[in-house]
N, C-alpha and C positions, 0 to 999 in steps of 0.2 A: 544579629543574631539572626539567621536567614530566614528564609520562608519553611527552609526543610527540615532546621532547628526547632521551627514552632509546633511543626505537626508531627515531629519526629523520624520523617520520613528518614531515608538515605540517600546524598546525590548518587548521579549516574556516577558508574566505574568513569574514572580520567582516562584522557587518553588513546590516542589517535585507533588502538589497537579495537577497541570496543566500534569504534565508527564503522572501521574497517570490514569486522565481522559483520556487522550487516548489512553494510553492501555486498560482500560476497555472499552471504545467506540470501538476500534479494534476489542477486543474479541467479543463485542455483534453484531459486523457487521458484523463476518465470520462466528459467529453459525447461524444468519438469512439471509444469504445471501445461505449458505451450503444447509438450510433450504428448501430456496425459489429454491434450482437450478441455482442459480448466482454466481459460484463462479467454476473457472478456476485457476485447479492448476499444475506446473509445467513450466519447461523455455519454452519446444519446442510447447505443447500444449494453451499458452500462445500469441506465435508468431503466430500460425496460427491463432487465434482467432482476434487480431488485424493484420491478414493484409486480413480478410474476412470481419470483422464488425468494427472497428475502433471505431465507433462513438459510440458503446452498450456501451465501458468499460465504467466506474463511478468510480472505486478504483487500483491501484495495488499498489501490498503488495511485495519488492522484500526483501529477506532472505539469513543471510547468519551468521554463527554460526564464532565460532575464528579463527579454523582452516583452513576456507573458505576465508576470506579475502585472502589469500597468491595463492588463485586458479586463475589465471588468467584469465584461460578462462568464469567463474563465472563471475570474473570481467566487462568482454567483454560481456559478453550476458547482462549485467543489462545498458551496458555504452548504448551497442543496441534497450534498449527495451525503452530506456529515449530517444534518438534521433529517433525511429521508430515514436513516439511522439510527436516530434517536425518537421518530416518529412512530413506526413501526418496533418498537420493541428489541429491536434488535439490540442485546447488551454487548456496550464498548468497550466490554470483555472480549464478548464470540469473537466479533470483526474487527480486527486493525485497523486502522487507517495507517499508513505514512505518505508522506511527501518526499519527490526527490524534484533537484534543479538541472535534468540533464534528455531534453526528449532524446538529442542526439545520439546516449547513450543506450538507453530503452530498446529505439530503431535496432539500433547494433547486435542487439541482446533477442528480441522477439519480431525482429523481419518484416518484412511487407505479409498485408494479407496473404493469407493461403490459396483464397478462390481467385482473386484477381491479380495478383501482384503489384497495386498498389499501394502506395505509404499506407499505412492506416492514421486514424486518431488515437494518439497514447496518452494523452491527457488525465483520461481515467481507467485502470488495469485492474477488475475484477479478477481474483484466482479464486473458483469456485471447487468445493466441496468433486468429487469427483465419486463416481458410481461404485467403483468398490470400496467394501467393505475395509473400511481397517487402516486405510491408506495413512502413513502419520510419516510427513515430506521433514527430516531432519532439518533443513533448514527453514520451513516454515515454525518449528517449534525457537527454534532461535533469534528467529525474529518476532515470535509470541511473547517471547522473556525481555525480546530488545524493546516491547511495545510496554513490556507492563511494567519494565524500569525507567522507563521516561515518562509513564504518568506518575508513579512513584515521586517524580522532582515536577509535577502539575504540566507535563511536555507532552499534549496529549493527540498533538500529531507534528510523531518528531520527523527533520529532513535527515534524510538517507544520500548518503552520495555514494553511485555506484564506482566497483573499482575500476583503472584503463583498461 
């Protein structure tokens, strides 16, 4: 008997299509958020934003390459960001957090800093709600559903693979 059977939970939809769909939706969301000025990149910048306006955060991406997995400081930052969400009564259902294992793909999507043209820290990316009332991004809705399904199988911070 599996944990899902014990708790009456449905397993995640099987197959590569579901994961690929989440990766494509994340790509679309990052492009859309950047275009609207709703993307904050960097662990430090994200922590500042979450401290000032946590209710405005809609989605969080934590990214680490294979070599970053051994970076204890980065893992502590990730843990603190997740704890910050819980500590400040940000309902886990209000802000979804995903992991990405390819910082280079993220860099290709969001590019360098618009101000300086320098590469930016992409280990943490926050998507905030824009000032526009009623902004509904279909990609964000798909990702929210993906994260909800992941939580149903006790995968609280699912890993998403970005498309090539």
